[in-house]
N, C-alpha and C positions, 0 to 999 in steps of 0.2 A: 607676609603680614605687614600692613602699613604701620608707620610710627603713630599715626593718628588713632588707628584701631587699638594698638597696644596701650596707648595712654588712656583711651576711653575705657578699655577693659580693666586696667589697673585702678582707675577711679571708681568703677562700678564695684569691684571687689572691696575697695576701701570703704565705700559707703555702706555696703551690705554688712561689713564686719563690725559687730558690737564689742567683741572681745577676742583677743588672741592670747593663748596661754600654753603652758606645758604642764602635763599631768604630774602631780607630786606623789602619787602612790598608785599601786596596781588596782585596776578595777576588777569587777567580777569576772570569773573565768569564762563565762558564757557571753561576754561582750555587752552586757546590759547596763553597765555603770562605768563611770570614770570619776577620778578624783583630782581636784585642783584646789588646795587649801587657800590659794591666793584669791579665790573667788569669795571667800568669807568676808562679809562687810565691805566688799570692794566698791569704792565710790564710782568706778567706771561703768558698772552694771549692777542694778539692784537685784536682789534675790527673786523678787516677784517677776522680773522681766525675763528670766531664763526659761521657765516652762513654756512649752509650745513654740520655742525658737528651734532653729535647725543647727545641729552640731556637725561640723565638717572636720574629719580627721585628716591631718596633713602629713603624717609620717607613720612608720611602723607597718605591720601586716595588714591593717585596715585602711591604709592611706587612700584618700579620695572617696571614701564612703561617707554618707551623710545619713543622719537619723534625727527625728524630732525628739526634743527633750520633754519627757513626761513629768518629771518632778525635780526639785533641787533642795538639798539640805544645807542651809547656810552654815551651820556649825562645823560641818566636816568637809564642805566643798564637793559633795557627792552629787553628781547628775545621773539620774536614772533615765534610760532611753526608752522610746516608744517600742512596743512589740518585742521582737526577738533580739533587738540591739544589733551591734556590729558583728561581722563574721569572725572576728578574733578578739581576744582579750586586749583591753587598752591598758598597757603597762605604764609605769612611771617613766617620765621623759618623753612622752608622746606629744607632738605639737598638734594643736586643735584650734578651731575657731568657733565662736558663737555668732551665727549669722542673723541679721535683722529681717528674717523672713519667717513667716508662720509655716510650720510643717503641714504639707498637704495631707499626709497620712493621719495627722491628728484632727484636721478639719473634717476629713471624711468620717473618721471614727465618731466625732461629735454629732454629725448629721445622722449617722446610722443609729446612734444611741437615741436620739430624739424620735426617729421612726420606729425603732424597736422591731419586734418579730411577732408572728401570729400566735405565739405561745404566751405573750405578756398578759397577766391577769387584769381584769377590770379593776380600777382603783389606782393603778400606777399611772404615770404621766406620759407614756409614749403614745404615738399616734394610733398604733394597733390596739392599745389598751382602751383608748377613748372609743374606738369603733366597737370593741367588745362590750363596752358599757351601753352603747346605743343599741347594740344587737341583742342583748340579753333579754330573753323572755318573749320576744316578738317574732324572731326569725327575719326581721327587717330592720334597717337603720334609716328610717324616714326617707325611703326611696333611693338611698345611696348604695345599700347592700341588701341582697336577698340570699338566704341560706336554704339549702335543700339536699336531700339524699337522692341519688340517682335511682329511679324505680324501673327504668328500662333503657337498654342500649340498642338502637336500631342498626347502627354501623359506626365506623370510626369517626364520623363527623356529625352524628345525631344521637341525642339522648333525651330522656324524659324525666321530669320531676313532678309527680302528681300533685304535690302541694303548691306548685306555682302556676296552676292553670287559671285562666280567666282574666288576665291583664289586658287583653287586646293584642291583636297580631303585630301592631306597630310598636309595642312597648319596649321589648328587649333588643330587637334586631338593630344592630349598628349603634346602639346606645350603651351597651354593657359588655363587659368581658367575663369570661368564665375562668375562675381560679379554683384549682383543685386543692382544697385545704387539708384533706385527709383521705388516704386510700382505705378501701373497705377492710383490708386485713390489719390495718393499724401498724404496719411495719415501715411506713415512709417510702414505699416503693413508687416509682413513676406510674402515673403522671403527677403525683403529689408535688406541690410547689410550682407547677407549671400554670401558665396563663395564656389564653387565646381569645381572640375576639368572637363575639356572638353575632353572626350575620343575619340570622332570621329566627323567628319564634312563631309557632302555631299555637294560638291561645287555648283553643278547645282541649287539646291533648297535652298541652305543655311540652311541645317538642322544640328542643333548642338545636339550631344548626351552628356549628362552630368550625374553625380551622383545626385540623387534626393535631392531637397531642403526640408526643413521642411513642406513647403506648395508649391503646384504646381504654376508655373508661369502662368500669364494670358496675354492676348493680351494688348499691350501698356506698359507693364512693361519695364523699361529702364535697359539695361545691359551693362557692360564693359567686353570685352574680354582682359584679362591681360596676357601678356607674362609670362611664368613660372618664369623667373629670376626676373621680377618685383614683381610678386605675392609673392615671397619669402620674400620680405620686410615685408609683413603682418605677415609672419611666425616669423620674428625676433621680431616684435612688440609684438606678442603673448607671446614670450618667455621672453621679458624684463618685460612685465606686471607680469609674474610669479615670477620674481626676487624680487618683492616687498613683496612676501610671504603673508601667511594668518595668522592673529593673532586671536587666540581663547581665550576668557576670560570666566571662569566659576568658580564654587565653588564645591568642592568635600566634602562630609560629611564622616569623619572617624567614623565608628560606634563603640559603646561602647563594642560590641562583641570582639573587639581586633583582634590580629593576622595580617597577611600581607593582605593589601587591595589595590585594583587598584585605583590609583588617576585618570589616564586617559589612553586610549588605542588609538593608531593610526593604523587603519586597512588599508592595501594597498597591491597591487601586482605590482604597478608601482613605478618608482623611485621618492623618495621624500627626502628632506633634513630637518631635525630638527635642526634649528639654535640654539635653546636653549629653556629653560622653566624656569619659576619663580614659586615658592611656597611661600605662605604667612602663616607662623606658628605662628602668633600672638595669636591664640586661644589655642595653645598646652600648657599643663602644665607638660608634661613628655618628656624625651628624645625619639628620634625616628630615624629610619634608612630609607633612601630613596634608592630604587633600580631601575636601568634602565635595561630593559630586552628586548631581540629581539628573534623572532623565526628564529634562524639561519638556522635550517633544514626545515623551512616552517611549522612546526607543534608544536614544544615544545619551550616555553620561556626559554632562558638562560640569566642569570645575566651577564652584561658586566660592570656594575659600581655600587658600593655601596657607599652611602654618609651618614656617621653618622652625626646626628644633635643633639646638646645639648641645653637645655633651657638657657644656658649662652651665646649661639651664637646669631648672628643677627637674627631678626625675619623673614627676607626675605632670601630665598634660591634661588640662580641662578646657573643653570647648563649651562655652556658656552662652551661645546665641540660640535661643529657641527657634526651631524651624518647623513650620506647618507644611506637610507634604501630602500629595495624593498620587505620587508616582514614586518609583524606586529611588532609594538613596544609598550611596556607597561611600565608605571612608577608606582611603588607601594611605600607604606610606611607602617611601622610597629612600634608600640609603644614599648618602653623598659619596661615600668611599666604601669599598667592599668590607663587609663585616667579618668575612672569613669563616663564618660558621652560622648555623641556624640560630635565631634568637627568639625567645618567648616573650610575647608582649601581652600581659593581662589587660583586660579592658572591662569597662562597665558602661551600660547604656541605660538612660532613663527615657522611656517612651510612653506616650499617652495615646490611647485609642479614642478618637473624637467622634466616632459613630457607633 
């Protein structure tokens, strides 16, 4: 790793860090809270600035984990984390940082809250609730949504809704999608919740042609015909869900045989973004080199980054350069001197599916 890169990385970490502290009391046993009384009325960071920031744990059992701050109590210095919190209790004496970046998981949760679900009652303020208000009493939402019960199933790609006849053959085909809002038995079974494009419509008999669901429709299944522009909101929601990324936590065993060994491999032919990864070298007794490799030509791994690590360095290693890939990526490590035994290396990957 070049001196220039090391300096740039250190500067990036410094800029992103709003506060560095050490917890002053044990947090909740389930890892959902931490305490630092020094945050009370702290002039370096206001109480209002902490919620929706990212909390990065720097020591202890949850080292290198990060979570969004959901709330902060100034009087006690208590930070409550988003969702299920960290994987272990944050005890007194734990080093942590408050980072000047908004938590993606909180941003996604806020978007999902605004969109709501198909069970939101009319009168609330979610997108689904407004659709329910438009839809009530008419079976239609000014051309955006049409509701009906399936009255006949011809085969796995054709069904009929008697009440939706007479719109003209060109009306629904390639302009609407079929969303199964409720299965006939009321138990939530497939294909409830699935959506497929409507490719053709026979106006006289109200026959809808669609891409097959995972399970065929049956009579009395309830469907919504959603205009393509409206259905694209669901596409946006799918993409925002992906923004939260997938976090993988595992342990790699560096075998005593030595040499360069793969810590983890990401196999893909679609676009993904590796936001970063953490390696825990607490068990190593010798210097090591970490290499990031990509199959640039689709076949052969080429090293794009080498990160030397010394036993005098911090035990946690963080690679913080986001990489967009559409071919395989692999991270390896190699000891400088024989470790003399197998060594366990816990690691954490933050990966985003971009398609």
